[in-house]
C-alpha positions as CSV (number, residue, x, y, z in Angstrom):
1,M,14.2,8.4,2.2
2,R,10.7,9.8,2.1
3,D,7.8,7.8,3.8
4,L,5.7,5.7,1.5
5,L,1.9,5.0,1.2
6,V,1.1,1.6,-0.6
7,T,-2.4,2.0,-1.9
8,G,-4.5,0.1,-4.4
9,T,-7.1,0.5,-7.1
10,D,-9.1,-2.0,-5.2
11,T,-9.0,-4.7,-2.5
12,G,-7.0,-7.9,-3.1
13,V,-4.6,-6.4,-5.7
14,G,-1.5,-7.3,-3.6
15,K,-0.8,-4.2,-1.5
16,T,0.7,-6.2,1.4
17,V,3.2,-8.1,-0.7
18,I,4.3,-4.9,-2.5
19,A,4.6,-3.1,0.9
20,S,6.6,-5.9,2.3
21,A,8.9,-6.0,-0.8
22,L,9.5,-2.2,-0.4
23,I,10.4,-2.6,3.2
24,T,12.8,-5.4,2.2
25,A,14.3,-3.3,-0.6
26,L,14.8,-0.3,1.8
27,R,16.4,-2.4,4.5
28,R,18.8,-3.9,2.0
29,R,19.9,-0.4,1.3
30,G,20.6,0.3,4.9
31,V,17.4,2.2,5.5
32,R,15.7,1.6,8.9
33,A,12.3,0.9,7.3
34,I,9.1,-0.3,9.1
35,G,5.6,-1.2,8.0
36,F,2.5,0.3,9.5
37,K,-1.1,-0.6,8.7
38,P,-3.3,1.7,10.8
39,V,-6.5,-0.2,10.5
40,E,-6.9,-3.9,9.7
41,T,-10.1,-5.6,8.9
42,G,-11.2,-9.1,7.8
43,L,-8.9,-10.9,10.2
44,T,-9.2,-14.6,10.0
45,P,-8.2,-16.7,13.2
46,G,-5.2,-18.9,12.8
47,E,-4.0,-17.0,9.6
48,S,-1.3,-14.3,9.3
49,S,-2.7,-10.8,9.3
50,D,-1.4,-8.2,6.9
51,S,0.4,-6.4,9.8
52,D,2.1,-9.7,10.7
53,L,3.5,-9.9,7.2
54,L,4.7,-6.2,7.4
55,A,6.3,-6.9,10.8
56,R,8.2,-10.0,9.4
57,A,9.5,-7.9,6.5
58,S,10.4,-5.2,8.9
59,E,12.2,-7.5,11.3
60,D,11.0,-5.3,14.0
61,S,8.3,-5.6,16.6
62,N,8.1,-1.9,17.8
63,P,4.5,-1.6,19.3
64,L,4.1,1.8,17.6
65,A,3.7,-0.3,14.3
66,V,0.8,-2.4,15.7
67,P,-2.5,-1.4,14.0
68,L,-4.7,0.9,16.0
69,L,-7.7,-1.2,15.2
70,Q,-8.0,-4.8,14.1
71,L,-11.5,-5.8,13.2
72,P,-13.0,-9.2,12.1
73,E,-15.3,-8.2,9.2
74,A,-13.9,-7.7,5.7
75,L,-15.4,-4.2,5.3
76,A,-14.2,-0.7,4.7
77,P,-12.5,0.3,8.2
78,A,-15.1,3.0,9.0
79,V,-18.0,0.6,8.2
80,A,-16.3,-2.3,10.3
81,A,-15.7,0.0,13.2
82,D,-19.3,1.2,13.1
83,R,-20.5,-2.4,13.3
84,A,-18.0,-3.3,16.1
85,G,-19.2,-0.3,18.1
86,V,-15.8,1.3,18.1
87,T,-14.4,4.6,16.6
88,L,-11.0,5.7,15.5
89,D,-9.6,9.2,15.9
90,P,-7.6,10.1,12.6
91,D,-5.3,12.1,14.9
92,L,-4.1,8.9,16.4
93,I,-3.0,7.6,13.0
94,E,-1.1,10.7,12.4
95,S,0.4,10.8,15.7
96,R,1.7,7.0,15.3
97,I,3.4,8.0,12.0
98,A,5.0,11.1,13.7
99,Q,6.2,8.8,16.5
100,L,7.7,6.2,14.2
101,R,9.4,9.0,12.4
102,G,10.7,10.5,15.5
103,A,12.2,7.2,16.4
104,G,14.2,7.2,13.2
105,Y,12.1,4.9,11.0
106,T,11.2,5.4,7.2
107,V,7.6,4.4,7.3
108,V,5.9,2.3,4.8
109,V,2.1,2.8,5.3
110,E,-0.3,0.2,3.9
111,G,-3.7,1.7,3.2
112,A,-7.1,-0.1,3.0
113,G,-8.5,-0.8,-0.5
114,G,-8.3,2.4,-2.7
115,V,-7.5,6.0,-1.8
116,M,-11.2,7.1,-1.3
117,V,-11.8,4.3,1.3
118,P,-12.8,5.8,4.7
119,L,-10.3,4.8,7.5
120,A,-12.8,6.8,9.7
121,W,-15.8,8.8,8.7
122,N,-14.6,11.8,6.8
123,Y,-11.0,10.7,6.7
124,S,-10.0,8.6,3.8
125,V,-6.6,7.0,2.8
126,L,-6.2,10.1,0.5
127,D,-6.7,12.4,3.5
128,L,-3.9,10.3,5.4
129,A,-1.6,10.5,2.5
130,Q,-1.9,14.4,2.2
131,A,-1.8,14.9,6.0
132,C,1.4,12.9,6.5
133,D,3.1,14.0,3.4
134,L,3.5,10.4,2.0
135,D,4.7,9.4,-1.5
136,A,2.2,7.1,-3.1
137,V,2.9,3.6,-4.6
138,V,-0.2,2.6,-6.5
139,V,-0.9,-1.2,-6.9
140,G,-3.3,-2.3,-9.5
141,R,-4.2,-5.4,-11.5
142,A,-2.3,-6.0,-14.8
143,G,-5.2,-6.9,-17.0
144,L,-8.3,-5.4,-18.6
145,G,-10.0,-2.6,-16.7
146,T,-6.8,-1.3,-14.9
147,L,-6.4,1.8,-17.1
148,N,-9.4,3.4,-15.8
149,H,-8.9,2.4,-12.2
150,I,-5.3,3.6,-12.1
151,A,-5.9,6.8,-14.0
152,M,-8.7,7.7,-11.5
153,T,-6.5,6.8,-8.6
154,V,-3.7,9.0,-10.0
155,M,-6.1,11.9,-10.6
156,M,-7.3,11.8,-7.0
157,L,-3.7,11.8,-5.7
158,R,-2.7,14.7,-7.9
159,S,-5.6,16.7,-6.9
160,R,-4.1,16.6,-3.4
161,E,-0.6,17.1,-4.6
162,V,0.5,13.7,-3.4
163,A,3.6,12.6,-5.0
164,I,3.5,9.3,-6.9
165,R,6.5,7.1,-6.6
166,G,5.3,4.6,-9.2
167,I,2.5,2.2,-10.4
168,V,2.8,-1.5,-9.8
169,L,1.0,-3.7,-12.2
170,N,0.5,-6.9,-10.4
171,G,-0.5,-10.3,-11.7
172,R,0.7,-10.3,-15.4
173,G,0.2,-13.7,-16.8
174,A,2.8,-16.0,-18.5
175,P,2.2,-15.5,-21.3
176,P,0.4,-12.2,-20.9
177,D,-2.9,-11.6,-22.6
178,L,-3.5,-8.7,-25.0
179,A,-4.5,-6.2,-22.2
180,E,-1.6,-7.1,-19.9
181,E,0.8,-6.8,-23.0
182,T,-0.4,-3.4,-23.9
183,N,-1.4,-1.7,-20.6
184,P,2.1,-0.5,-19.6
185,A,2.6,1.5,-22.7
186,A,-0.8,2.8,-22.6
187,L,-0.4,3.9,-18.9
188,A,3.0,5.5,-19.8
189,R,1.2,7.7,-22.4
190,M,-1.6,8.5,-20.1
191,L,0.3,9.3,-16.9
192,H,3.1,11.3,-18.4
193,G,6.3,10.1,-16.8
194,V,5.1,8.0,-13.8
195,R,7.3,5.0,-13.4
196,I,5.5,1.6,-14.1
197,V,6.7,-1.6,-12.7
198,E,5.3,-5.1,-13.8
199,I,5.1,-8.0,-11.6
200,P,5.0,-11.2,-13.7
201,H,2.6,-13.2,-11.5
202,R,1.0,-12.8,-8.1
203,L,3.7,-13.8,-5.5
204,A,3.0,-15.3,-2.2
205,E,4.3,-13.7,1.0
206,H,7.5,-15.8,1.1
207,D,8.5,-14.5,-2.3
208,A,8.5,-10.6,-1.0
209,A,12.2,-10.6,-0.8
210,V,12.6,-11.9,-4.4
211,L,10.2,-9.4,-5.5
212,A,12.1,-6.6,-3.8
213,V,15.3,-7.4,-5.6
214,A,13.6,-8.0,-8.9
215,A,11.3,-5.0,-9.2
216,M,11.0,-2.6,-6.1
217,E,14.5,-1.1,-6.4
218,R,13.2,0.8,-9.4
219,L,10.7,2.8,-7.2
220,L,13.4,3.8,-4.7
């Protein structure tokens, strides 16, 4: 099983829930999967972090999967690191992924925001995907505006020859509005063969296993 990058069209689109669901789906297939979020920002004291949720789905506390940086301000990682007076060497991110692979894991990497967000200066989520040969799962909103955001994300991934495992449209209403109803077919015509999975509503963290059974199997 190839390693995966879960990236988004924006922040707050549900990457952590989707990454957790993919880990759960892989583990149910007998794959030794683990989640890794290299840099985490916007930490709130007393609340579970994204990396906590990935570790819970992984059922594994390997220290190699702990974020290299955890920062309090909800900003792009490179900006948050500047403000905290710290730096991150991109080689350390790639080394961690290599070490997890060497330990026998299939790695599910969660990015930060979209593919062009800088994890460090001059090193974006897209750079990481290319350097580590990750297949991308793109998470976007289900409604109006997502065609442009997803198409641009796919264009950037294809420009670096990053394989795209699929698109997840997260947050479809019940009942869907007109944009939510027509977007999947529009994206199928625009993206030429990329798999599209719809999630009927935003699911809380405790529903990740249900989501994995219901939808993520289609991306594996």
